[in-house]
N, C-alpha and C positions, 0 to 999 in steps of 0.2 A: 182535724176532720178525721172520725174516726176511721178503721182499719176495715179490710177487710173482712168478712165473718158477723160486727159485732151490727147490731138494730138496732134505733131508739123510736120508741112506742112517743109521741105527742098527744097530749088532753084538752082538749082546752075546758076543761071542768062539771062537765056534765053527770046528770047521777048513769048508773048503771044503763038502760037504755037509752039511756044518748049514747055512751063510750060500749052496745055494746060492739059494730063492726071491727071495729084495731080491739077491741082488749082478745076475740077472737081469734082473733091474727098469733095474740102476744099469746096465749094458753098454747097454745099448736109446738110452741115455738118454744117453750117452758115442758111443756112435759112430749117434745120431741129430744130434751138436755137429761128429761128425772137426773133431774138433779134440786134445793129447793130453791124456791124464792126469799129474798132477804123483799122484808117490808121495813121500810125507814116512814115516819111519821113525824116527823121531826120543826113541820110546818106547824103547828097543831097546838093547841095550846101546852103547855106542857102539867100538866094536869098528870098521876096512873087510873081515872076511874076514865078520861078522853082519849089517852092510848087505847085503854078498853079497849071501849067504843067503835076506834080507830078496823082495831086488828079484826075480833069480828065482821065490821062492814069490808074490808077488802076477801076476807074467808066468805063472804058467801057474795059481796061481785063474781068469786072468779071459778071457784067451786061450779054452782048454781051453769058454766058453760061447756062442762066437760061431768064426765063418767070415769077421767082420770084421778086416780089420788095425787092432790096435789100440798106439798110440805110448804109453811110460812114458816119465815123467821125472822118478827118483830126486833131491831134494832133501835130502842129511843138513846144511845150511849152513842156515837162514834171515836171517843177517846184511844189512843192507841192500836187502830185498825190495818191492817197491811193486805197490801195484794194477795200472800194467798188469806186472810183470812175472807178475800172477797172470794178465791175465787171456788172453794165449794159450790159457790149456787150460780144457779145457771140464768138469772137472771135477780136487778134490783129495783122493787118496785116503789119512786119516790112520793108524796102523799101532797097534796094540796094545803094549803094552808096561810101564814104570812111567806112569804117568797123570803122579807129578809132577813128575820127569825133565822128564817132557814137556809141560807146563804151562810151567818152567822158563824152559824154549827160547822158547817164542812168546812167553812177555812178555821174557825177557830182549832177545830181536832186535825189539822190534815188530811183530815177525809179530802179537801178536793185534790192533789194530787192519785193519792186514791184511784179513785173511783175515774180521773182519766187518764188513766196506767188500764184498771179494768177493762175500760172502754179498749183503749189502744188494742189492752189484747183480745178484741173480739167478744166482752162480754154483750148482752141486753139490759137493753135499761129505760125504765117507763118510767115515762114524767106527767105527773096529773097534774090538771094546773100550774099549783107556784112550784111544782118538783119541774113542771115543764120551762117554766121563763127561766129555773136556776142553769139551763143548759143554752142556754141566749148569748148571745155576748154578752148584753147589762139587762140588769134588771131596773131599773130607772124607768121600764117602761109603765110599775106599779108606785112609780114614787108615794104614795099617798099610803103605802103602807106602809113606812117608815119613820113604826113610832115611836124605835127610839133612839134616833137616830145608830143608827149601826151605817160602819166603815167599809162594809163591805156591796159596791156594783158592778165586780170587773162580773159575769155568768162562766162556764163551761166551755163554751164558745165549739161548742160541736158541728156546728150550722153555719160555721165563717164568718161572717159577717153578719147577720138579721138575730135578730134580740127575738125577741117571743110577746106577745099579747091574749090572755088565756079575758075570759068567759066575755069575747069580743059579743058591744052590738054596735050601731051606731053614732049611735050617743057617744061615744070612744072618741073621733075621730078628731074632735078639738086633741083631744089631751095627745095622742098620740102625732099627727102633727104637729102637737110641740114638743113633744119628746124627737121627730128628725133635725129638729132646727136648732136644734140644745149639743146632737149624736151625730146627728149623722151619719147613722148605716138604718139601714133597712129593716121590716121589723114584720114579722108573718105576726098574720090576727087571727084569731082558735074560735069560731065559738061553745058552747057545752056542744052542740050536737057536729065537732068539726075537731079532727087528729091527722095526723099528720107515722109517716110508714119512712122514716126513714135506712136509707140502707147509704155507706160511701157515703156520694157527692147527690143518688137521685133520692127524692123525695117523693111521694104520692100521697093524696090526698085520701082520706074513710069519712064514713060517717056517711051522714046523711044532711047537709049541708055547707056549702062550699069552704073552703080557706080563704084569708082576705093578705095578699105582703103588698104593703104601704112601698115605693120606695120614695127616698128620699126629697124628694124633689114635690114630695105628698102625690103623685100616679097612685088610685090605685089596683089593680090587677086581682080580679075575680080566675077564683082555681074552683071549677067543675072539680067534683065526687071526683075519684078517679082517674085528675089530673095528677099527671106524674113530672118534673122539674129541675131543674141539678139547679144544686144552691152557691 
């Protein structure tokens, strides 16, 4: 669990309109800290043109929320990064794509430990879709994305025992319950219109659609927008 002062934003993977309510809270935090944002798009296809379009998207999404200047720096390589490398940023935004590919980058570069240290020291992290799922306990909630036999499945466990699934719709219930039987840890399901903001052990639902907790016994707990709960 992160230390006091850190803040974690989880997005269910929707578009700019869907994520507006927690995006605006994220931008407020960034503007207040008066430092650049680090953007990591490594879950997406490794293609220069694709990275450029991702950068254009993040700039448009965040700068449209405020008249304040926001400096956004993109990293497409995590090798040899240290906590000092991260400390100059007000926040880290980890984008969506293939969750296993993203986690593979994070482990193979040893960025896993660097990112954990950044959060421990009070950093702000925004995870969108794949970027949100890696912050949970285990990423096999989206096992179908493991198309290249990636070996890493342990997430950063920022939410204690909870794993995360994004783009949630009711037809995913079967897969979630199958995951619960195999891994025996609860799952937080976020639709494209829902997100969470986490501070310490307290989480709050944002957006226009509830979040859902699937307990180990398969029970569904509906968390309406504005609901606060303890992780």
